[in-house]
N, CA, C and O atoms as a Tripos MOL2 file, in Angstrom:
@<TRIPOS>MOLECULE
protein
  232   231    58     0     0
PROTEIN
NO_CHARGES

@<TRIPOS>ATOM
      1 N        -152.6700   22.9790 -101.2010 N.3       1 MET1
      2 CA       -153.0610   21.5890 -100.3360 C.3       1 MET1
      3 C        -153.4840   21.8280  -99.1430 C.2       1 MET1
      4 O        -153.3940   22.9640  -98.6780 O.2       1 MET1
      5 N        -153.8970   21.0340  -98.6000 N.am      2 THR2
      6 CA       -154.7010   21.0740  -96.9500 C.3       2 THR2
      7 C        -152.7260   20.7880  -95.9070 C.2       2 THR2
      8 O        -151.5030   20.6710  -95.9880 O.2       2 THR2
      9 N        -153.4990   20.8230  -95.3780 N.am      3 GLU3
     10 CA       -152.2630   20.7230  -94.5270 C.3       3 GLU3
     11 C        -152.1220   19.4670  -93.6860 C.2       3 GLU3
     12 O        -151.0230   19.3000  -93.1580 O.2       3 GLU3
     13 N        -153.0050   18.6190  -93.4960 N.am      4 GLU4
     14 CA       -152.6100   16.9070  -93.8400 C.3       4 GLU4
     15 C        -151.6670   16.8370  -95.0150 C.2       4 GLU4
     16 O        -150.5830   16.2700  -94.8710 O.2       4 GLU4
     17 N        -151.8650   17.1490  -95.6810 N.am      5 THR5
     18 CA       -151.2370   16.5740  -97.1530 C.3       5 THR5
     19 C        -149.9120   16.7270  -97.1670 C.2       5 THR5
     20 O        -149.1550   15.8240  -97.5210 O.2       5 THR5
     21 N        -149.3260   18.4700  -96.5860 N.am      6 ILE6
     22 CA       -148.2280   18.4520  -95.8560 C.3       6 ILE6
     23 C        -147.5250   18.0870  -95.5060 C.2       6 ILE6
     24 O        -146.4060   17.7870  -95.9240 O.2       6 ILE6
     25 N        -148.0440   18.0140  -94.5740 N.am      7 THR7
     26 CA       -147.7220   16.3480  -93.1330 C.3       7 THR7
     27 C        -147.4040   15.6350  -93.3270 C.2       7 THR7
     28 O        -146.5360   14.9540  -92.7800 O.2       7 THR7
     29 N        -147.9560   15.5060  -94.1560 N.am      8 ALA8
     30 CA       -147.6860   13.3710  -95.1670 C.3       8 ALA8
     31 C        -146.5230   14.1610  -95.7420 C.2       8 ALA8
     32 O        -145.8080   14.0370  -94.7480 O.2       8 ALA8
     33 N        -145.9310   14.7320  -96.4080 N.am      9 LEU9
     34 CA       -144.8950   14.7700  -97.3080 C.3       9 LEU9
     35 C        -143.6690   15.2950  -96.5780 C.2       9 LEU9
     36 O        -142.4620   15.0900  -96.7020 O.2       9 LEU9
     37 N        -144.6430   16.2800  -95.5230 N.am     10 LYS10
     38 CA       -143.0800   15.9590  -94.8340 C.3      10 LYS10
     39 C        -141.7670   15.1360  -94.2270 C.2      10 LYS10
     40 O        -140.5460   15.2880  -94.2460 O.2      10 LYS10
     41 N        -143.0360   13.8490  -93.4890 N.am     11 ASN11
     42 CA       -142.6910   12.8540  -93.0280 C.3      11 ASN11
     43 C        -142.1420   12.3010  -93.8530 C.2      11 ASN11
     44 O        -140.9180   12.2690  -93.7350 O.2      11 ASN11
     45 N        -142.6680   11.7200  -94.8760 N.am     12 TYR12
     46 CA       -142.2170   10.6970  -95.9620 C.3      12 TYR12
     47 C        -140.8590   11.3310  -96.6750 C.2      12 TYR12
     48 O        -140.0100   10.5000  -96.9970 O.2      12 TYR12
     49 N        -140.5340   12.9390  -96.9950 N.am     13 ASP13
     50 CA       -139.6020   13.0370  -96.5270 C.3      13 ASP13
     51 C        -138.2850   12.5100  -95.8250 C.2      13 ASP13
     52 O        -137.4990   11.7420  -96.3810 O.2      13 ASP13
     53 N        -138.1150   13.0500  -94.4310 N.am     14 TRP14
     54 CA       -137.4510   12.8760  -93.4860 C.3      14 TRP14
     55 C        -136.8670   11.2610  -93.7270 C.2      14 TRP14
     56 O        -135.7670   10.7150  -93.6480 O.2      14 TRP14
     57 N        -138.1290   10.8810  -94.0330 N.am     15 LEU15
     58 CA       -137.8110    9.0800  -93.8890 C.3      15 LEU15
     59 C        -136.5860    8.2540  -94.7870 C.2      15 LEU15
     60 O        -135.6910    7.4590  -94.5000 O.2      15 LEU15
     61 N        -137.1400    8.9970  -96.1910 N.am     16 ILE16
     62 CA       -136.3060    8.8740  -97.3570 C.3      16 ILE16
     63 C        -135.0470    9.7770  -97.0740 C.2      16 ILE16
     64 O        -134.2140    9.2260  -97.7930 O.2      16 ILE16
     65 N        -134.4920   10.6800  -96.5510 N.am     17 ARG17
     66 CA       -133.8860   11.2890  -96.3370 C.3      17 ARG17
     67 C        -132.3620   11.2960  -95.9200 C.2      17 ARG17
     68 O        -131.2320   11.6630  -96.2400 O.2      17 ARG17
     69 N        -133.5140   10.2960  -94.5000 N.am     18 ASN18
     70 CA       -132.9790    9.6960  -93.1080 C.3      18 ASN18
     71 C        -132.5570    7.9180  -92.8530 C.2      18 ASN18
     72 O        -131.6780    7.3970  -92.1670 O.2      18 ASN18
     73 N        -133.5190    7.3900  -93.6570 N.am     19 ARG19
     74 CA       -133.8710    5.7520  -93.4750 C.3      19 ARG19
     75 C        -132.7900    5.9930  -95.4280 C.2      19 ARG19
     76 O        -131.6160    6.0570  -95.0620 O.2      19 ARG19
     77 N        -132.7990    6.0860  -96.6200 N.am     20 GLY20
     78 CA       -132.2800    6.1350  -97.0500 C.3      20 GLY20
     79 C        -133.7970    5.4910  -98.1270 C.2      20 GLY20
     80 O        -134.7360    4.9080  -97.5830 O.2      20 GLY20
     81 N        -133.7520    5.7380  -99.5910 N.am     21 LEU21
     82 CA       -134.5220    6.1520 -100.0170 C.3      21 LEU21
     83 C        -135.0510    4.3040 -100.6370 C.2      21 LEU21
     84 O        -136.1660    3.8850 -100.9500 O.2      21 LEU21
     85 N        -133.7170    3.6070 -100.6060 N.am     22 GLY22
     86 CA       -133.9880    1.7690 -100.7530 C.3      22 GLY22
     87 C        -134.4830    1.4760  -99.5930 C.2      22 GLY22
     88 O        -134.4880    0.2460  -99.5380 O.2      22 GLY22
     89 N        -135.1010    2.1140  -98.1800 N.am     23 GLU23
     90 CA       -135.3900    1.5490  -96.7400 C.3      23 GLU23
     91 C        -136.6430    1.6600  -96.3380 C.2      23 GLU23
     92 O        -137.0690    1.1110  -95.3220 O.2      23 GLU23
     93 N        -137.6520    2.7210  -97.4750 N.am     24 VAL24
     94 CA       -138.7000    3.3260  -97.5310 C.3      24 VAL24
     95 C        -139.4170    2.9770  -98.4770 C.2      24 VAL24
     96 O        -138.9530    3.1290  -99.6080 O.2      24 VAL24
     97 N        -140.8490    2.3680  -98.3090 N.am     25 GLU25
     98 CA       -141.0770    2.0430  -99.2770 C.3      25 GLU25
     99 C        -143.4870    1.5620  -99.1980 C.2      25 GLU25
    100 O        -143.9090    0.5370  -98.6620 O.2      25 GLU25
    101 N        -144.3510    2.5490  -99.8140 N.am     26 LEU26
    102 CA       -145.5290    1.8990  -99.0470 C.3      26 LEU26
    103 C        -145.9330    1.1920  -99.5770 C.2      26 LEU26
    104 O        -145.5070    1.3170 -100.7250 O.2      26 LEU26
    105 N        -146.6780    0.2750  -99.4960 N.am     27 HIS27
    106 CA       -146.7230   -1.0260  -99.7390 C.3      27 HIS27
    107 C        -149.0440   -0.3730  -99.9300 C.2      27 HIS27
    108 O        -149.9580   -0.2230  -99.1190 O.2      27 HIS27
    109 N        -148.9530   -0.2830 -100.8640 N.am     28 TRP28
    110 CA       -150.0480   -0.1000 -101.5690 C.3      28 TRP28
    111 C        -151.6340   -1.0010 -100.4710 C.2      28 TRP28
    112 O        -152.5960   -0.6510  -99.7880 O.2      28 TRP28
    113 N        -151.0180   -2.1750 -100.9260 N.am     29 GLU29
    114 CA       -151.9900   -3.4780 -100.9830 C.3      29 GLU29
    115 C        -152.2430   -3.2080  -99.1820 C.2      29 GLU29
    116 O        -153.4300   -3.2330  -98.8600 O.2      29 GLU29
    117 N        -152.0280   -3.1550  -98.9370 N.am     30 SER30
    118 CA       -151.7940   -3.0560  -97.4540 C.3      30 SER30
    119 C        -151.8840   -1.9740  -96.2420 C.2      30 SER30
    120 O        -151.8920   -2.0870  -95.0160 O.2      30 SER30
    121 N        -151.9560   -0.7040  -97.2800 N.am     31 ASP31
    122 CA       -151.9230    0.0130  -96.8810 C.3      31 ASP31
    123 C        -151.3290    0.7840  -95.3020 C.2      31 ASP31
    124 O        -151.5930    1.4040  -94.2720 O.2      31 ASP31
    125 N        -150.0790   -0.0450  -96.3890 N.am     32 SER32
    126 CA       -148.6290    0.2270  -94.7300 C.3      32 SER32
    127 C        -147.4380    0.8130  -95.7090 C.2      32 SER32
    128 O        -147.1550    0.7170  -96.9030 O.2      32 SER32
    129 N        -146.7530    1.6460  -94.2390 N.am     33 LEU33
    130 CA       -145.1720    2.1730  -94.5010 C.3      33 LEU33
    131 C        -144.0590    1.0230  -94.5720 C.2      33 LEU33
    132 O        -144.1980    0.5210  -93.4570 O.2      33 LEU33
    133 N        -143.3820    0.5420  -94.9910 N.am     34 VAL34
    134 CA       -142.5650   -0.2630  -94.6830 C.3      34 VAL34
    135 C        -141.1100    0.3930  -94.5760 C.2      34 VAL34
    136 O        -140.4470    1.0920  -95.3420 O.2      34 VAL34
    137 N        -140.8850   -0.1600  -93.2300 N.am     35 SER35
    138 CA       -139.2430    0.1280  -93.2640 C.3      35 SER35
    139 C        -138.3330   -0.4690  -92.1030 C.2      35 SER35
    140 O        -138.3500   -0.5860  -90.8780 O.2      35 SER35
    141 N        -137.5390   -0.7760  -93.1810 N.am     36 GLY36
    142 CA       -136.3110   -2.0450  -92.5060 C.3      36 GLY36
    143 C        -137.1950   -3.1460  -92.2150 C.2      36 GLY36
    144 O        -137.7940   -3.6120  -93.1840 O.2      36 GLY36
    145 N        -137.5020   -3.9020  -90.5490 N.am     37 ASP37
    146 CA       -137.5290   -4.9790  -90.8080 C.3      37 ASP37
    147 C        -139.2070   -5.1390  -90.5300 C.2      37 ASP37
    148 O        -139.9070   -6.1490  -90.6050 O.2      37 ASP37
    149 N        -139.6140   -3.5580  -90.1360 N.am     38 GLY38
    150 CA       -141.0430   -3.2360  -89.1950 C.3      38 GLY38
    151 C        -141.4570   -2.5900  -90.4430 C.2      38 GLY38
    152 O        -140.8630   -2.3500  -91.4940 O.2      38 GLY38
    153 N        -143.3750   -2.2500  -89.7700 N.am     39 GLY39
    154 CA       -143.9290   -0.7200  -90.4890 C.3      39 GLY39
    155 C        -144.6790   -0.3040  -90.0710 C.2      39 GLY39
    156 O        -144.5590   -0.1210  -88.8600 O.2      39 GLY39
    157 N        -145.6940    0.0470  -90.5860 N.am     40 TYR40
    158 CA       -146.8330    0.8520  -89.9990 C.3      40 TYR40
    159 C        -147.3990    1.1870  -90.8670 C.2      40 TYR40
    160 O        -147.0250    1.2770  -92.0370 O.2      40 TYR40
    161 N        -148.6720    1.4840  -90.2770 N.am     41 GLU41
    162 CA       -149.8860    2.0110  -91.0090 C.3      41 GLU41
    163 C        -149.5820    3.2950  -91.4760 C.2      41 GLU41
    164 O        -148.8750    3.9890  -90.7450 O.2      41 GLU41
    165 N        -150.0530    3.8540  -92.7750 N.am     42 ILE42
    166 CA       -149.9500    3.8590  -94.0960 C.3      42 ILE42
    167 C        -150.5120    5.5550  -93.3550 C.2      42 ILE42
    168 O        -149.8160    6.5240  -93.6610 O.2      42 ILE42
    169 N        -151.6730    5.7770  -92.4790 N.am     43 SER43
    170 CA       -152.1650    6.7880  -92.5000 C.3      43 SER43
    171 C        -151.7130    8.1030  -91.0020 C.2      43 SER43
    172 O        -152.2040    9.1730  -90.6440 O.2      43 SER43
    173 N        -150.0290    6.8550  -90.3030 N.am     44 LEU44
    174 CA       -149.2920    7.7200  -89.7140 C.3      44 LEU44
    175 C        -148.4850    8.4770  -89.9850 C.2      44 LEU44
    176 O        -147.6340    8.8540  -89.1790 O.2      44 LEU44
    177 N        -148.5840    8.9580  -91.4430 N.am     45 LEU45
    178 CA       -148.0190    9.7860  -91.7920 C.3      45 LEU45
    179 C        -148.6540   11.1440  -92.0380 C.2      45 LEU45
    180 O        -147.9040   12.1080  -91.8840 O.2      45 LEU45
    181 N        -149.9490   11.3890  -92.4070 N.am     46 THR46
    182 CA       -150.2100   12.1580  -91.6730 C.3      46 THR46
    183 C        -150.5190   13.0460  -90.1890 C.2      46 THR46
    184 O        -151.2940   13.9550  -89.8920 O.2      46 THR46
    185 N        -149.1400   12.0100  -89.2160 N.am     47 GLU47
    186 CA       -149.7760   12.4690  -88.1410 C.3      47 GLU47
    187 C        -148.1650   13.4540  -87.6110 C.2      47 GLU47
    188 O        -146.9930   13.1160  -87.7720 O.2      47 GLU47
    189 N        -148.7300   14.7190  -86.9630 N.am     48 PRO48
    190 CA       -147.6100   15.2910  -86.8160 C.3      48 PRO48
    191 C        -146.8890   15.0660  -85.5010 C.2      48 PRO48
    192 O        -147.5580   14.9610  -84.4730 O.2      48 PRO48
    193 N        -145.6580   14.9900  -85.4730 N.am     49 GLY49
    194 CA       -144.3440   14.2580  -85.2120 C.3      49 GLY49
    195 C        -144.2020   13.1000  -84.7510 C.2      49 GLY49
    196 O        -143.7140   12.8000  -83.6610 O.2      49 GLY49
    197 N        -144.8700   11.9940  -86.0390 N.am     50 PHE50
    198 CA       -144.6460   10.6650  -86.4210 C.3      50 PHE50
    199 C        -142.8250   10.9600  -86.8030 C.2      50 PHE50
    200 O        -142.1070    9.9790  -86.6130 O.2      50 PHE50
    201 N        -142.3320   11.8860  -87.1690 N.am     51 THR51
    202 CA       -140.7750   11.6340  -88.4230 C.3      51 THR51
    203 C        -139.9760   13.2510  -87.0630 C.2      51 THR51
    204 O        -140.7030   14.2430  -87.0040 O.2      51 THR51
    205 N        -138.8660   13.2860  -86.3370 N.am     52 PRO52
    206 CA       -138.4410   14.9190  -86.6790 C.3      52 PRO52
    207 C        -138.9890   15.9660  -87.3190 C.2      52 PRO52
    208 O        -139.2480   17.1380  -87.0470 O.2      52 PRO52
    209 N        -139.1170   15.1200  -88.3940 N.am     53 GLY53
    210 CA       -139.6860   16.3190  -89.6200 C.3      53 GLY53
    211 C        -140.7280   17.2830  -89.0030 C.2      53 GLY53
    212 O        -140.6870   18.5120  -89.0640 O.2      53 GLY53
    213 N        -141.8080   16.4100  -88.3080 N.am     54 THR54
    214 CA       -143.0130   17.2670  -88.3260 C.3      54 THR54
    215 C        -143.3440   17.5670  -86.5580 C.2      54 THR54
    216 O        -144.4260   17.6940  -85.9850 O.2      54 THR54
    217 N        -142.3380   17.6000  -86.1730 N.am     55 ARG55
    218 CA       -142.1410   17.7540  -84.7320 C.3      55 ARG55
    219 C        -142.1270   19.1920  -84.2740 C.2      55 ARG55
    220 O        -141.4400   20.1340  -84.6670 O.2      55 ARG55
    221 N        -143.5100   19.0880  -82.8940 N.am     56 GLN56
    222 CA       -143.3280   20.9100  -83.3160 C.3      56 GLN56
    223 C        -142.1790   20.8620  -81.1480 C.2      56 GLN56
    224 O        -142.1310   20.3410  -80.0340 O.2      56 GLN56
    225 N        -141.5660   21.9190  -82.1270 N.am     57 ASP57
    226 CA       -141.3840   22.2490  -80.3590 C.3      57 ASP57
    227 C        -142.0660   23.2960  -79.1570 C.2      57 ASP57
    228 O        -142.7100   24.3410  -79.2500 O.2      57 ASP57
    229 N        -141.7180   22.6930  -78.2970 N.am     58 SER58
    230 CA       -142.6130   22.8640  -77.3820 C.3      58 SER58
    231 C        -141.8820   24.0900  -75.9260 C.2      58 SER58
    232 O        -142.5820   24.3810  -74.9560 O.2      58 SER58
@<TRIPOS>BOND
     1     1     2 1
     2     2     3 1
     3     3     4 2
     4     3     5 am
     5     5     6 1
     6     6     7 1
     7     7     8 2
     8     7     9 am
     9     9    10 1
    10    10    11 1
    11    11    12 2
    12    11    13 am
    13    13    14 1
    14    14    15 1
    15    15    16 2
    16    15    17 am
    17    17    18 1
    18    18    19 1
    19    19    20 2
    20    19    21 am
    21    21    22 1
    22    22    23 1
    23    23    24 2
    24    23    25 am
    25    25    26 1
    26    26    27 1
    27    27    28 2
    28    27    29 am
    29    29    30 1
    30    30    31 1
    31    31    32 2
    32    31    33 am
    33    33    34 1
    34    34    35 1
    35    35    36 2
    36    35    37 am
    37    37    38 1
    38    38    39 1
    39    39    40 2
    40    39    41 am
    41    41    42 1
    42    42    43 1
    43    43    44 2
    44    43    45 am
    45    45    46 1
    46    46    47 1
    47    47    48 2
    48    47    49 am
    49    49    50 1
    50    50    51 1
    51    51    52 2
    52    51    53 am
    53    53    54 1
    54    54    55 1
    55    55    56 2
    56    55    57 am
    57    57    58 1
    58    58    59 1
    59    59    60 2
    60    59    61 am
    61    61    62 1
    62    62    63 1
    63    63    64 2
    64    63    65 am
    65    65    66 1
    66    66    67 1
    67    67    68 2
    68    67    69 am
    69    69    70 1
    70    70    71 1
    71    71    72 2
    72    71    73 am
    73    73    74 1
    74    74    75 1
    75    75    76 2
    76    75    77 am
    77    77    78 1
    78    78    79 1
    79    79    80 2
    80    79    81 am
    81    81    82 1
    82    82    83 1
    83    83    84 2
    84    83    85 am
    85    85    86 1
    86    86    87 1
    87    87    88 2
    88    87    89 am
    89    89    90 1
    90    90    91 1
    91    91    92 2
    92    91    93 am
    93    93    94 1
    94    94    95 1
    95    95    96 2
    96    95    97 am
    97    97    98 1
    98    98    99 1
    99    99   100 2
   100    99   101 am
   101   101   102 1
   102   102   103 1
   103   103   104 2
   104   103   105 am
   105   105   106 1
   106   106   107 1
   107   107   108 2
   108   107   109 am
   109   109   110 1
   110   110   111 1
   111   111   112 2
   112   111   113 am
   113   113   114 1
   114   114   115 1
   115   115   116 2
   116   115   117 am
   117   117   118 1
   118   118   119 1
   119   119   120 2
   120   119   121 am
   121   121   122 1
   122   122   123 1
   123   123   124 2
   124   123   125 am
   125   125   126 1
   126   126   127 1
   127   127   128 2
   128   127   129 am
   129   129   130 1
   130   130   131 1
   131   131   132 2
   132   131   133 am
   133   133   134 1
   134   134   135 1
   135   135   136 2
   136   135   137 am
   137   137   138 1
   138   138   139 1
   139   139   140 2
   140   139   141 am
   141   141   142 1
   142   142   143 1
   143   143   144 2
   144   143   145 am
   145   145   146 1
   146   146   147 1
   147   147   148 2
   148   147   149 am
   149   149   150 1
   150   150   151 1
   151   151   152 2
   152   151   153 am
   153   153   154 1
   154   154   155 1
   155   155   156 2
   156   155   157 am
   157   157   158 1
   158   158   159 1
   159   159   160 2
   160   159   161 am
   161   161   162 1
   162   162   163 1
   163   163   164 2
   164   163   165 am
   165   165   166 1
   166   166   167 1
   167   167   168 2
   168   167   169 am
   169   169   170 1
   170   170   171 1
   171   171   172 2
   172   171   173 am
   173   173   174 1
   174   174   175 1
   175   175   176 2
   176   175   177 am
   177   177   178 1
   178   178   179 1
   179   179   180 2
   180   179   181 am
   181   181   182 1
   182   182   183 1
   183   183   184 2
   184   183   185 am
   185   185   186 1
   186   186   187 1
   187   187   188 2
   188   187   189 am
   189   189   190 1
   190   190   191 1
   191   191   192 2
   192   191   193 am
   193   193   194 1
   194   194   195 1
   195   195   196 2
   196   195   197 am
   197   197   198 1
   198   198   199 1
   199   199   200 2
   200   199   201 am
   201   201   202 1
   202   202   203 1
   203   203   204 2
   204   203   205 am
   205   205   206 1
   206   206   207 1
   207   207   208 2
   208   207   209 am
   209   209   210 1
   210   210   211 1
   211   211   212 2
   212   211   213 am
   213   213   214 1
   214   214   215 1
   215   215   216 2
   216   215   217 am
   217   217   218 1
   218   218   219 1
   219   219   220 2
   220   219   221 am
   221   221   222 1
   222   222   223 1
   223   223   224 2
   224   223   225 am
   225   225   226 1
   226   226   227 1
   227   227   228 2
   228   227   229 am
   229   229   230 1
   230   230   231 1
   231   231   232 2
@<TRIPOS>SUBSTRUCTURE
     1 MET1         2 RESIDUE 1 A MET
     2 THR2         6 RESIDUE 1 A THR
     3 GLU3        10 RESIDUE 1 A GLU
     4 GLU4        14 RESIDUE 1 A GLU
     5 THR5        18 RESIDUE 1 A THR
     6 ILE6        22 RESIDUE 1 A ILE
     7 THR7        26 RESIDUE 1 A THR
     8 ALA8        30 RESIDUE 1 A ALA
     9 LEU9        34 RESIDUE 1 A LEU
    10 LYS10       38 RESIDUE 1 A LYS
    11 ASN11       42 RESIDUE 1 A ASN
    12 TYR12       46 RESIDUE 1 A TYR
    13 ASP13       50 RESIDUE 1 A ASP
    14 TRP14       54 RESIDUE 1 A TRP
    15 LEU15       58 RESIDUE 1 A LEU
    16 ILE16       62 RESIDUE 1 A ILE
    17 ARG17       66 RESIDUE 1 A ARG
    18 ASN18       70 RESIDUE 1 A ASN
    19 ARG19       74 RESIDUE 1 A ARG
    20 GLY20       78 RESIDUE 1 A GLY
    21 LEU21       82 RESIDUE 1 A LEU
    22 GLY22       86 RESIDUE 1 A GLY
    23 GLU23       90 RESIDUE 1 A GLU
    24 VAL24       94 RESIDUE 1 A VAL
    25 GLU25       98 RESIDUE 1 A GLU
    26 LEU26      102 RESIDUE 1 A LEU
    27 HIS27      106 RESIDUE 1 A HIS
    28 TRP28      110 RESIDUE 1 A TRP
    29 GLU29      114 RESIDUE 1 A GLU
    30 SER30      118 RESIDUE 1 A SER
    31 ASP31      122 RESIDUE 1 A ASP
    32 SER32      126 RESIDUE 1 A SER
    33 LEU33      130 RESIDUE 1 A LEU
    34 VAL34      134 RESIDUE 1 A VAL
    35 SER35      138 RESIDUE 1 A SER
    36 GLY36      142 RESIDUE 1 A GLY
    37 ASP37      146 RESIDUE 1 A ASP
    38 GLY38      150 RESIDUE 1 A GLY
    39 GLY39      154 RESIDUE 1 A GLY
    40 TYR40      158 RESIDUE 1 A TYR
    41 GLU41      162 RESIDUE 1 A GLU
    42 ILE42      166 RESIDUE 1 A ILE
    43 SER43      170 RESIDUE 1 A SER
    44 LEU44      174 RESIDUE 1 A LEU
    45 LEU45      178 RESIDUE 1 A LEU
    46 THR46      182 RESIDUE 1 A THR
    47 GLU47      186 RESIDUE 1 A GLU
    48 PRO48      190 RESIDUE 1 A PRO
    49 GLY49      194 RESIDUE 1 A GLY
    50 PHE50      198 RESIDUE 1 A PHE
    51 THR51      202 RESIDUE 1 A THR
    52 PRO52      206 RESIDUE 1 A PRO
    53 GLY53      210 RESIDUE 1 A GLY
    54 THR54      214 RESIDUE 1 A THR
    55 ARG55      218 RESIDUE 1 A ARG
    56 GLN56      222 RESIDUE 1 A GLN
    57 ASP57      226 RESIDUE 1 A ASP
    58 SER58      230 RESIDUE 1 A SER
């Protein structure tokens, strides 16, 4: 598994565990991650630090 995939899974896992399964949705048609009243570009899941689950401590 690539590092990018691991980061995306960790970010998604954090969102599900902390916001709830009913509050997080992948909207494939628009390449969006929908959360609450907002949304994000789905590619942000691959970014370290997008959630506390992938933040690097300094």
